All heavy atoms as an XYZ file, in Angstrom:
771
protein
N     -39.540     59.410     46.154
C     -38.982     58.188     45.601
C     -38.296     58.493     44.280
O     -38.542     59.530     43.656
N     -37.485     57.598     43.870
C     -36.795     57.743     42.599
C     -36.404     56.400     42.023
O     -36.195     55.433     42.751
N     -36.346     56.351     40.708
C     -35.921     55.145     40.002
C     -35.184     55.588     38.741
O     -35.563     56.580     38.112
C     -37.129     54.237     39.669
C     -36.697     52.878     39.146
C     -38.082     54.928     38.715
C     -37.820     51.846     39.088
N     -34.120     54.885     38.401
C     -33.327     55.202     37.214
C     -33.535     54.089     36.193
O     -33.420     52.907     36.522
C     -31.834     55.344     37.576
C     -31.005     55.604     36.323
C     -31.633     56.455     38.587
N     -33.837     54.476     34.957
C     -34.068     53.518     33.869
C     -32.987     53.677     32.809
O     -32.648     54.792     32.425
C     -35.437     53.771     33.234
C     -35.649     53.043     31.940
C     -35.795     51.667     31.925
C     -35.694     53.727     30.737
C     -35.982     50.982     30.726
C     -35.875     53.061     29.537
C     -36.028     51.686     29.539
N     -32.434     52.543     32.363
C     -31.475     52.511     31.260
C     -32.061     51.648     30.150
O     -32.371     50.479     30.384
C     -30.135     51.898     31.703
C     -29.448     52.662     32.796
C     -29.568     52.266     34.117
C     -28.682     53.785     32.504
C     -28.940     52.954     35.133
C     -28.044     54.491     33.527
C     -28.179     54.075     34.835
N     -32.230     52.207     28.960
C     -32.697     51.381     27.851
C     -31.602     50.389     27.462
O     -30.478     50.453     27.981
C     -33.162     52.224     26.667
C     -32.062     53.072     26.044
O     -30.869     52.805     26.274
O     -32.404     54.006     25.311
N     -31.921     49.461     26.572
C     -30.973     48.395     26.220
C     -29.667     48.942     25.643
O     -28.606     48.348     25.854
C     -31.627     47.418     25.244
N     -29.710     50.073     24.958
C     -28.496     50.656     24.386
C     -27.552     51.177     25.468
O     -26.361     51.345     25.218
C     -28.861     51.796     23.426
C     -29.581     51.338     22.186
C     -29.991     52.519     21.343
C     -30.877     52.040     20.211
N     -31.530     53.138     19.511
N     -28.097     51.459     26.644
C     -27.302     52.037     27.722
C     -27.181     51.112     28.928
O     -26.858     51.557     30.021
C     -27.910     53.378     28.142
C     -27.784     54.401     27.044
O     -26.686     54.767     26.668
N     -28.902     54.833     26.498
N     -27.459     49.838     28.731
C     -27.327     48.841     29.791
C     -26.070     48.030     29.521
O     -25.917     47.461     28.447
C     -28.574     47.924     29.831
O     -29.698     48.721     30.198
C     -28.411     46.801     30.820
N     -25.166     48.011     30.482
C     -23.910     47.284     30.301
C     -23.293     46.988     31.656
O     -23.791     47.423     32.682
C     -22.937     48.114     29.457
O     -22.618     49.315     30.131
N     -22.202     46.255     31.634
C     -21.449     46.025     32.854
C     -21.271     44.581     33.238
O     -20.363     44.250     33.985
N     -22.155     43.715     32.774
C     -22.004     42.283     33.020
C     -22.565     41.553     31.801
O     -23.284     42.151     30.998
C     -22.708     41.848     34.308
S     -24.507     41.861     34.263
N     -22.237     40.290     31.611
C     -22.686     39.581     30.398
C     -24.196     39.656     30.150
O     -24.621     39.884     29.019
C     -22.223     38.149     30.630
C     -21.005     38.291     31.487
C     -21.332     39.446     32.412
N     -25.007     39.514     31.172
C     -26.458     39.561     30.960
C     -26.892     40.950     30.496
O     -27.741     41.088     29.617
C     -27.210     39.162     32.234
C     -28.681     38.934     31.976
C     -29.124     37.736     31.417
C     -29.619     39.905     32.254
C     -30.461     37.531     31.145
C     -30.964     39.701     31.993
C     -31.377     38.516     31.437
O     -32.706     38.309     31.163
N     -26.284     41.982     31.055
C     -26.620     43.353     30.677
C     -26.159     43.695     29.263
O     -26.631     44.668     28.681
C     -25.979     44.346     31.649
C     -26.691     44.512     32.971
C     -27.778     43.737     33.342
C     -26.255     45.468     33.871
C     -28.404     43.912     34.559
C     -26.877     45.656     35.091
C     -27.958     44.874     35.428
O     -28.578     45.061     36.639
N     -25.236     42.928     28.720
C     -24.726     43.193     27.372
C     -25.681     42.720     26.272
O     -25.493     43.059     25.108
C     -23.360     42.524     27.175
C     -22.276     43.028     28.115
C     -21.920     44.492     27.923
O     -22.085     45.015     26.807
O     -21.491     45.120     28.906
N     -26.701     41.961     26.633
C     -27.673     41.492     25.633
C     -28.409     42.679     25.019
O     -28.725     43.656     25.708
C     -28.673     40.544     26.284
C     -28.091     39.223     26.669
C     -29.072     38.300     27.342
N     -30.433     38.423     26.834
C     -31.448     37.669     27.250
N     -31.255     36.736     28.163
N     -32.650     37.829     26.755
N     -28.671     42.596     23.720
C     -29.340     43.683     23.005
C     -30.787     43.897     23.429
O     -31.359     44.949     23.147
C     -29.315     43.422     21.495
C     -27.924     43.540     20.907
O     -27.054     44.185     21.538
O     -27.706     42.985     19.817
N     -31.391     42.896     24.058
C     -32.808     42.987     24.414
C     -33.048     43.238     25.903
O     -34.165     43.114     26.384
C     -33.546     41.722     23.984
C     -33.062     40.470     24.708
O     -31.938     40.476     25.244
O     -33.822     39.479     24.723
N     -31.997     43.620     26.647
C     -32.113     43.817     28.093
C     -31.945     45.292     28.460
O     -30.893     45.881     28.222
C     -31.073     42.957     28.855
C     -31.117     43.258     30.350
C     -31.316     41.481     28.605
N     -32.991     45.859     29.042
C     -32.929     47.189     29.650
C     -32.687     46.964     31.140
O     -32.790     45.834     31.630
C     -34.235     47.935     29.414
N     -32.378     48.027     31.875
C     -32.099     47.824     33.302
C     -32.599     48.972     34.158
O     -32.852     50.075     33.681
C     -30.604     47.612     33.533
O     -29.881     48.778     33.217
N     -32.698     48.649     35.432
C     -33.051     49.621     36.460
C     -31.788     49.904     37.258
O     -31.104     48.985     37.691
C     -34.125     49.053     37.407
C     -35.407     48.741     36.652
C     -34.385     50.029     38.548
C     -36.423     47.990     37.488
N     -31.502     51.178     37.456
C     -30.399     51.571     38.329
C     -30.941     51.805     39.726
O     -31.885     51.138     40.147
N     -30.407     52.773     40.438
C     -30.880     53.030     41.797
C     -32.400     53.230     41.859
O     -32.993     53.892     41.007
C     -30.145     54.307     42.199
C     -28.889     54.259     41.380
C     -29.301     53.655     40.065
N     -33.003     52.629     42.872
C     -34.456     52.653     43.070
C     -34.708     52.751     44.568
O     -34.276     51.881     45.323
C     -35.047     51.364     42.496
C     -36.543     51.197     42.619
C     -37.397     52.266     42.790
C     -37.090     49.941     42.538
C     -38.773     52.089     42.879
C     -38.460     49.737     42.621
C     -39.305     50.825     42.796
N     -35.361     53.806     44.997
C     -35.598     53.974     46.430
C     -36.876     54.774     46.671
O     -37.260     55.620     45.864
C     -34.422     54.700     47.075
N     -37.503     54.472     47.782
C     -38.673     55.212     48.253
C     -38.341     55.694     49.666
O     -37.868     54.913     50.490
C     -39.931     54.308     48.315
C     -40.189     53.584     46.988
C     -41.153     55.108     48.762
C     -40.554     54.465     45.839
N     -38.599     56.950     49.948
C     -38.354     57.463     51.298
C     -39.179     56.644     52.297
O     -40.321     56.281     51.998
C     -38.717     58.942     51.377
C     -37.778     59.820     50.557
S     -38.247     61.566     50.529
C     -38.097     61.998     52.241
N     -38.603     56.338     53.444
C     -39.285     55.463     54.414
C     -40.724     55.864     54.729
O     -41.601     55.011     54.831
C     -38.401     55.548     55.652
C     -37.045     55.849     55.113
C     -37.279     56.736     53.919
N     -40.987     57.148     54.853
C     -42.341     57.570     55.206
C     -43.366     57.339     54.102
O     -44.574     57.422     54.344
C     -42.364     59.042     55.665
C     -41.891     60.031     54.639
C     -40.407     60.370     54.738
O     -39.595     59.531     55.175
O     -40.058     61.492     54.341
N     -42.903     57.024     52.896
C     -43.809     56.756     51.780
C     -43.841     55.277     51.399
O     -44.546     54.890     50.460
C     -43.424     57.604     50.566
C     -43.588     59.071     50.813
C     -42.482     59.878     51.016
C     -44.846     59.652     50.880
C     -42.616     61.235     51.264
C     -44.998     61.008     51.127
C     -43.882     61.804     51.319
N     -43.080     54.449     52.083
C     -43.060     53.018     51.788
C     -44.333     52.350     52.306
O     -44.959     52.819     53.252
C     -41.824     52.367     52.417
C     -40.534     52.824     51.780
C     -39.295     52.266     52.442
O     -39.363     51.444     53.344
N     -38.142     52.735     51.999
N     -44.696     51.253     51.651
C     -45.853     50.482     52.094
C     -47.183     50.981     51.576
O     -48.233     50.522     52.028
N     -47.173     51.910     50.619
C     -48.407     52.465     50.071
C     -48.574     52.167     48.579
O     -49.460     52.728     47.946
C     -48.466     53.974     50.307
C     -48.389     54.350     51.753
N     -49.436     54.177     52.627
C     -47.364     54.852     52.480
C     -49.071     54.569     53.832
N     -47.814     54.987     53.773
N     -47.697     51.330     48.022
C     -47.816     50.956     46.618
C     -47.088     51.855     45.641
O     -47.125     51.606     44.437
N     -46.413     52.886     46.128
C     -45.706     53.801     45.230
C     -44.604     53.084     44.459
O     -44.435     53.292     43.252
C     -45.116     54.971     46.024
C     -44.347     56.018     45.224
C     -45.229     56.654     44.165
C     -43.787     57.089     46.154
N     -43.855     52.209     45.124
C     -42.795     51.463     44.452
C     -43.328     50.604     43.322
O     -42.741     50.541     42.240
N     -44.463     49.954     43.547
C     -45.070     49.121     42.497
C     -45.507     49.966     41.309
O     -45.334     49.567     40.158
C     -46.262     48.344     43.056
O     -45.828     47.391     43.994
N     -46.059     51.138     41.570
C     -46.472     52.036     40.491
C     -45.252     52.484     39.687
O     -45.265     52.475     38.443
C     -47.244     53.255     41.045
C     -47.459     54.315     39.971
C     -48.572     52.810     41.624
N     -44.175     52.852     40.385
C     -42.954     53.281     39.703
C     -42.366     52.138     38.885
O     -41.910     52.336     37.756
C     -41.940     53.797     40.722
C     -42.373     55.092     41.393
S     -41.354     55.561     42.807
C     -39.783     55.846     42.025
N     -42.392     50.931     39.446
C     -41.858     49.770     38.739
C     -42.673     49.487     37.485
O     -42.109     49.231     36.421
C     -41.845     48.565     39.677
C     -41.063     47.359     39.226
C     -39.613     47.697     38.911
C     -41.127     46.271     40.301
N     -43.997     49.536     37.563
C     -44.850     49.329     36.372
C     -44.534     50.369     35.301
O     -44.488     50.057     34.114
C     -46.330     49.439     36.726
C     -46.927     48.364     37.575
C     -47.066     47.011     36.926
N     -45.976     46.100     37.240
C     -45.630     45.657     38.448
N     -46.254     46.041     39.505
N     -44.623     44.826     38.599
N     -44.339     51.621     35.729
C     -44.019     52.690     34.781
C     -42.734     52.360     34.023
O     -42.670     52.468     32.797
C     -43.878     54.029     35.517
C     -43.451     55.154     34.620
C     -44.368     55.813     33.823
C     -42.119     55.547     34.564
C     -43.969     56.838     32.985
C     -41.716     56.580     33.732
C     -42.642     57.229     32.940
N     -41.689     51.943     34.752
C     -40.403     51.632     34.118
C     -40.516     50.374     33.259
O     -39.927     50.305     32.179
C     -39.293     51.515     35.183
C     -38.006     50.998     34.588
C     -39.055     52.860     35.825
N     -41.275     49.382     33.697
C     -41.469     48.189     32.869
C     -42.142     48.554     31.553
O     -41.743     48.062     30.485
C     -42.307     47.158     33.629
C     -41.558     46.510     34.770
C     -42.419     45.654     35.673
O     -43.654     45.612     35.494
O     -41.846     45.026     36.576
N     -43.146     49.425     31.594
C     -43.805     49.872     30.359
C     -42.851     50.665     29.478
O     -42.842     50.512     28.262
C     -45.049     50.701     30.682
C     -46.178     49.852     31.218
O     -46.289     48.664     30.900
N     -47.017     50.437     32.048
N     -42.032     51.500     30.107
C     -41.038     52.277     29.344
C     -40.042     51.337     28.667
O     -39.686     51.530     27.501
C     -40.325     53.251     30.278
C     -39.433     54.223     29.580
C     -39.490     55.560     30.284
C     -38.679     56.604     29.581
N     -39.296     57.126     28.399
N     -39.593     50.309     29.374
C     -38.662     49.333     28.801
C     -39.324     48.600     27.636
O     -38.711     48.421     26.575
C     -38.210     48.346     29.868
N     -40.558     48.182     27.823
C     -41.303     47.484     26.766
C     -41.442     48.383     25.544
O     -41.191     47.958     24.413
C     -42.679     47.079     27.312
C     -43.430     46.090     26.473
C     -44.768     45.687     27.122
N     -44.569     44.905     28.341
C     -44.805     45.333     29.586
N     -45.252     46.554     29.806
N     -44.597     44.546     30.621
N     -41.816     49.642     25.774
C     -41.975     50.598     24.678
C     -40.659     50.861     23.949
O     -40.660     51.204     22.763
C     -42.545     51.927     25.191
C     -43.989     51.816     25.651
O     -44.653     50.799     25.347
O     -44.450     52.753     26.336
N     -39.528     50.709     24.654
C     -38.223     50.947     24.036
C     -37.760     49.744     23.208
O     -36.715     49.799     22.572
C     -37.172     51.278     25.097
O     -36.764     50.115     25.789
N     -38.524     48.642     23.251
C     -38.178     47.453     22.475
C     -37.477     46.368     23.274
O     -37.129     45.323     22.714
N     -37.263     46.564     24.558
C     -36.604     45.553     25.380
C     -37.537     44.370     25.622
O     -38.747     44.536     25.764
C     -36.164     46.150     26.710
N     -36.965     43.191     25.690
C     -37.720     41.981     26.015
C     -37.592     41.624     27.490
O     -38.391     40.863     28.025
C     -37.226     40.811     25.166
N     -36.556     42.172     28.142
C     -36.277     41.902     29.557
C     -35.930     43.203     30.258
O     -35.364     44.115     29.650
C     -35.079     40.949     29.707
C     -35.296     39.556     29.173
C     -36.026     38.647     30.150
O     -35.945     38.877     31.382
O     -36.678     37.711     29.685
N     -36.273     43.257     31.546
C     -35.856     44.362     32.394
C     -35.111     43.770     33.575
O     -35.651     42.918     34.289
C     -37.056     45.181     32.879
C     -36.724     46.398     33.738
C     -35.863     47.410     32.965
C     -37.992     47.065     34.234
N     -33.862     44.175     33.754
C     -32.991     43.581     34.766
C     -32.550     44.618     35.796
O     -32.627     45.825     35.566
C     -31.768     42.966     34.098
N     -32.076     44.110     36.920
C     -31.534     44.952     37.983
C     -30.579     44.107     38.805
O     -30.608     42.882     38.730
C     -32.641     45.505     38.873
C     -33.493     44.451     39.572
C     -33.248     44.476     41.061
C     -34.948     44.696     39.260
N     -29.723     44.762     39.564
C     -28.827     44.008     40.440
C     -28.999     44.488     41.867
O     -29.281     45.649     42.119
C     -27.367     44.108     39.977
C     -26.892     45.528     39.802
O     -27.063     46.073     38.699
O     -26.356     46.084     40.776
N     -28.865     43.523     42.783
C     -29.100     43.760     44.204
C     -27.969     43.109     44.988
O     -27.507     42.018     44.642
C     -30.446     43.133     44.637
C     -31.608     43.764     43.874
C     -30.657     43.295     46.141
C     -32.950     43.140     44.175
N     -27.567     43.747     46.073
C     -26.581     43.146     46.970
C     -27.154     41.834     47.519
O     -28.340     41.769     47.855
C     -26.255     44.096     48.112
N     -26.349     40.793     47.583
C     -26.864     39.484     47.997
C     -27.487     39.462     49.385
O     -28.370     38.664     49.652
C     -25.646     38.567     47.926
C     -24.467     39.450     47.842
C     -24.922     40.771     47.305
N     -27.089     40.342     50.260
C     -27.658     40.368     51.599
C     -28.983     41.104     51.709
O     -29.631     41.071     52.760
N     -29.408     41.742     50.637
C     -30.651     42.516     50.670
C     -31.829     41.610     50.303
O     -32.475     41.781     49.278
C     -30.553     43.716     49.729
C     -31.645     44.727     49.967
O     -32.629     44.457     50.633
N     -31.473     45.906     49.386
N     -32.096     40.651     51.169
C     -33.138     39.654     50.877
C     -34.528     40.282     50.829
O     -35.377     39.818     50.072
C     -33.108     38.495     51.893
O     -33.217     39.039     53.211
C     -31.823     37.704     51.768
N     -34.755     41.337     51.593
C     -36.069     41.983     51.560
C     -36.364     42.533     50.164
O     -37.433     42.307     49.604
C     -36.151     43.102     52.596
C     -37.502     43.770     52.649
C     -37.579     44.867     53.692
O     -36.746     44.924     54.610
O     -38.512     45.695     53.567
N     -35.396     43.243     49.580
C     -35.583     43.777     48.229
C     -35.684     42.640     47.208
O     -36.536     42.688     46.316
C     -34.435     44.709     47.859
N     -34.834     41.621     47.345
C     -34.911     40.489     46.408
C     -36.294     39.852     46.438
O     -36.879     39.572     45.393
C     -33.841     39.449     46.726
C     -32.516     39.756     46.080
S     -31.401     38.361     46.152
C     -30.639     38.655     47.724
N     -36.814     39.627     47.630
C     -38.134     39.005     47.754
C     -39.231     39.869     47.159
O     -40.167     39.353     46.538
C     -38.433     38.684     49.217
C     -37.597     37.533     49.721
O     -37.152     36.682     48.967
N     -37.357     37.507     51.030
N     -39.109     41.180     47.305
C     -40.110     42.075     46.700
C     -40.087     41.986     45.175
O     -41.128     41.939     44.529
C     -39.892     43.505     47.138
C     -40.287     43.742     48.563
C     -40.037     45.194     48.954
N     -40.147     45.336     50.381
C     -41.119     46.005     50.979
N     -42.040     46.576     50.258
N     -41.139     46.104     52.280
N     -38.883     41.963     44.597
C     -38.790     41.866     43.135
C     -39.239     40.493     42.650
O     -39.897     40.383     41.609
C     -37.374     42.196     42.654
C     -37.102     43.674     42.608
C     -36.326     44.288     43.578
C     -37.641     44.464     41.604
C     -36.081     45.648     43.553
C     -37.408     45.832     41.561
C     -36.630     46.426     42.545
N     -38.915     39.452     43.370
C     -39.377     38.111     42.992
C     -40.901     38.063     43.015
O     -41.527     37.499     42.105
C     -38.723     37.048     43.897
C     -37.239     36.921     43.541
C     -39.434     35.701     43.775
C     -36.410     36.136     44.533
N     -41.507     38.693     44.003
C     -42.967     38.770     44.088
C     -43.547     39.497     42.874
O     -44.661     39.212     42.442
C     -43.367     39.482     45.381
C     -44.840     39.581     45.600
C     -45.153     40.310     46.901
C     -46.652     40.538     47.022
N     -46.959     41.359     48.200
N     -42.774     40.432     42.313
C     -43.209     41.198     41.141
C     -42.919     40.476     39.823
O     -43.133     41.023     38.749
C     -42.538     42.577     41.127
C     -42.920     43.475     42.277
C     -44.314     44.079     42.154
O     -44.902     44.011     41.056
O     -44.814     44.602     43.152
N     -42.399     39.248     39.892
C     -42.171     38.462     38.684
C     -40.736     38.407     38.201
O     -40.459     37.857     37.126
N     -39.800     38.947     38.960
C     -38.384     38.902     38.586
C     -37.798     37.567     39.022
O     -38.283     36.936     39.956
C     -37.625     40.076     39.218
C     -37.982     41.389     38.568
C     -39.188     42.021     38.863
C     -37.143     41.973     37.635
C     -39.544     43.209     38.249
C     -37.488     43.170     37.018
C     -38.695     43.774     37.326
O     -39.042     44.945     36.712
N     -36.754     37.127     38.332
C     -36.109     35.851     38.624
C     -34.597     36.029     38.572
O     -34.096     36.943     37.909
C     -36.547     34.789     37.624
C     -35.993     35.067     36.225
C     -36.726     34.339     35.118
N     -36.120     34.580     33.825
C     -36.237     35.691     33.115
N     -36.927     36.720     33.559
N     -35.649     35.797     31.937
N     -33.889     35.134     39.243
C     -32.428     35.148     39.223
C     -31.945     34.754     37.830
O     -32.396     33.763     37.267
C     -31.865     34.175     40.256
C     -30.377     34.025     40.154
C     -29.533     34.938     40.773
C     -29.811     32.999     39.401
C     -28.158     34.819     40.654
C     -28.435     32.871     39.278
C     -27.624     33.788     39.895
O     -26.267     33.671     39.767
N     -31.000     35.535     37.265
C     -30.441     35.205     35.955
C     -28.920     35.176     35.936
O     -28.328     34.569     35.046
C     -30.945     36.160     34.835
C     -32.436     35.974     34.607
C     -30.606     37.606     35.139
N     -28.270     35.850     36.873
C     -26.813     35.956     36.809
C     -26.303     36.582     38.104
O     -27.082     36.949     38.983
C     -26.420     36.847     35.620
C     -25.011     36.611     35.107
O     -24.264     35.840     35.721
O     -24.654     37.230     34.082
N     -25.005     36.698     38.199
C     -24.379     37.498     39.246
C     -23.360     38.395     38.557
O     -22.929     38.116     37.442
C     -23.723     36.626     40.307
O     -22.708     35.839     39.735
N     -23.018     39.483     39.213
C     -22.079     40.437     38.613
C     -21.211     41.029     39.711
O     -21.684     41.299     40.805
C     -22.833     41.547     37.893
N     -19.949     41.205     39.398
C     -19.031     41.861     40.333
C     -18.593     43.173     39.672
O     -17.941     43.181     38.638
C     -17.822     40.989     40.619
C     -16.917     41.579     41.688
C     -15.752     40.671     42.001
N     -16.177     39.318     42.251
C     -16.340     38.781     43.461
N     -16.099     39.494     44.526
N     -16.724     37.534     43.596
N     -18.969     44.274     40.275
C     -18.666     45.578     39.717
C     -17.261     46.008     40.118
O     -16.779     45.621     41.179
C     -19.703     46.594     40.179
C     -21.090     46.161     39.803
C     -22.073     45.769     40.649
C     -21.630     46.024     38.490
N     -23.185     45.397     39.947
C     -22.943     45.543     38.614
C     -21.130     46.243     37.199
C     -23.766     45.295     37.519
C     -21.950     45.991     36.116
C     -23.246     45.529     36.281
N     -16.594     46.792     39.292
C     -15.240     47.253     39.612
C     -15.192     47.921     40.989
O     -16.073     48.702     41.340
C     -14.936     48.267     38.500
C     -15.827     47.866     37.371
C     -17.067     47.310     38.011
N     -14.194     47.564     41.768
C     -14.030     48.130     43.091
C     -14.822     47.426     44.176
O     -14.687     47.740     45.350
N     -15.658     46.473     43.795
C     -16.467     45.750     44.771
C     -15.819     44.404     45.090
O     -15.247     43.755     44.220
C     -17.871     45.518     44.213
O     -18.630     44.750     45.111
N     -15.941     43.988     46.325
C     -15.379     42.690     46.725
C     -16.422     41.584     46.667
O     -16.075     40.417     46.773
C     -14.816     42.767     48.157
O     -15.859     43.150     49.055
C     -13.671     43.766     48.226
N     -17.693     41.958     46.511
C     -18.763     40.964     46.474
C     -19.558     41.061     45.181
O     -19.721     42.140     44.618
C     -19.715     41.171     47.647
C     -19.047     40.916     48.964
C     -19.907     41.138     50.166
N     -21.338     41.115     49.954
C     -22.215     41.345     50.898
N     -21.819     41.608     52.112
N     -23.493     41.314     50.644
N     -20.051     39.918     44.733
C     -20.895     39.895     43.545
C     -22.323     40.264     43.914
O     -22.798     39.968     45.005
C     -20.857     38.504     42.916
N     -22.992     40.946     43.011
C     -24.413     41.271     43.165
C     -25.239     40.181     42.507
O     -24.782     39.477     41.608
C     -24.721     42.601     42.499
S     -24.036     44.013     43.341
N     -26.459     40.091     42.911
C     -27.437     39.187     42.295
C     -28.136     39.948     41.194
O     -28.599     41.076     41.400
C     -28.459     38.712     43.356
C     -29.547     37.887     42.723
C     -27.752     37.929     44.459
N     -28.211     39.373     39.988
C     -28.908     39.999     38.872
C     -30.255     39.311     38.704
O     -30.323     38.082     38.544
C     -28.094     39.908     37.555
C     -28.858     40.559     36.408
C     -26.725     40.570     37.731
N     -31.319     40.102     38.782
C     -32.688     39.621     38.582
C     -33.218     40.214     37.293
O     -32.840     41.318     36.900
C     -33.589     40.049     39.738
C     -33.194     39.623     41.138
C     -34.187     40.197     42.165
C     -33.123     38.115     41.264
N     -34.126     39.501     36.621
C     -34.689     39.998     35.385
C     -36.137     39.549     35.263
O     -36.545     38.534     35.839
C     -33.887     39.498     34.182
O     -34.318     40.128     32.992
N     -36.903     40.321     34.512
C     -38.306     39.993     34.256
C     -38.561     40.051     32.752
O     -38.152     40.997     32.083
C     -39.214     41.001     34.959
C     -40.689     40.732     34.767
C     -41.517     41.732     35.554
C     -42.997     41.425     35.436
N     -43.784     42.362     36.273
N     -39.220     39.042     32.245
C     -39.636     39.051     30.844
C     -40.804     40.021     30.708
O     -41.753     39.957     31.496
C     -40.053     37.647     30.383
O     -38.932     36.765     30.567
C     -40.467     37.642     28.928
N     -40.700     40.913     29.730
C     -41.734     41.940     29.560
C     -42.835     41.479     28.621
O     -42.684     40.640     27.826
C     -41.089     43.220     29.022
C     -40.012     43.796     29.927
C     -39.315     44.957     29.237
C     -40.615     44.259     31.241
């Protein structure tokens, strides 16, 4: 599995990400054979603690709107809808979720 963390100084790209108190998660994936064992939750807690330790008040991420399974998992973990973002070269906006740390 892997997860990418950006502290607030390195989080940008949409208005919500431009806030000084928002850190973000980039690509996050667990190999299929390791899914369903809690590894993703452990990795997410680690990054949330890292964001908190870096001084961030929020940890945000963006998800393709059709990825309802991932959205529901993050909502279950305490994330909420805060914005949408359209990245350069993309024809669709992503859903931006965030969690208060």
